[in-house]
C-alpha positions, 0 to 999 in steps of 0.5 A: 177296151179303153184305158179308162175301163182298165183303170177303174176304181178297183184296179187303181186300189190294187195298183196302189197296193203294189206301189205301196210295197217299196215304201213299206219295205223302205220303212222296215229297212229304216226300222220305222215299224209303226209307220210300216204297220200303218201302211201295211194296214192300209194296203191290206184294206185295199185288198178287201176294198178292191174286190168288194167295189168290183162286185158291188158296182159291176166293175170286174175286169180280167186284168183285175182278176189277175192283178189282185191275187198277184198284188196280194202275193207280192205284198205278203211275200215281201213282208214275210221275207223282210220280217224273216230277215229281221228275225221276226218270224222263224224261217220255216214259216216263210218256207210254208208260205213260199212253197204254197205260192210257188205251187199255186202259181206254177200249177196255174201256168202248167195247167194253162200251158198243157191245156192251152186254156185260161184256168179260172182263178177263184179264191177259196174260203180256205185260201182267204182264211190263210190270207187273213191269218198271214196278214194277222201274223205280219200285223202282230210282228209289226206291232211288236216293233222288232221285239222277240216273238212272245211264246203265246203267239206261237199258236198264231204262227202254227195256225197260219202255217197249217191253214196255208199248207192246207189251202195249198193242197186244196188249190192243187187238188182243185187244179187236178180236178179241173185238169181231169175234165180236159185233155191236155194239148200234148195228148190230143 
């Protein structure tokens, strides 16, 4: 496999998202919320573009299938942590997001370890909805530029937390169903 094959347009878009994270965090640390908002929106746009370009132009790669969700989680978690430290979000929200992502990532590695197989990574509509709601929360927080979270926005926070938790349970269920069709290596 050549470097040119790995550095196709979708993977370059994903890498741009990863490399934008330190810049985004630097902007937040200097309280440049508007600039951070624009950069975050561009990074979120690359999330939509990389998968679309990969499917439309048949440019899917194994590294892209792994790197894209990694970049998504890194961008979202970085934003949630930074904005929680700025008191833009309640701490319980980051708890829900982190626990869900830890369950998904830990579950993936445990399934791979016990079965000695690569677990297929396929996002669900519930997972994609959770991502959109999380992105919406972050964009809303950045638009306020550090102002207090308005009471009417609480619905968005609760909806994002609820769908995030549900998607985590759904991914765990899917992992257990997948595992039930295989015999773990340690029991073989």
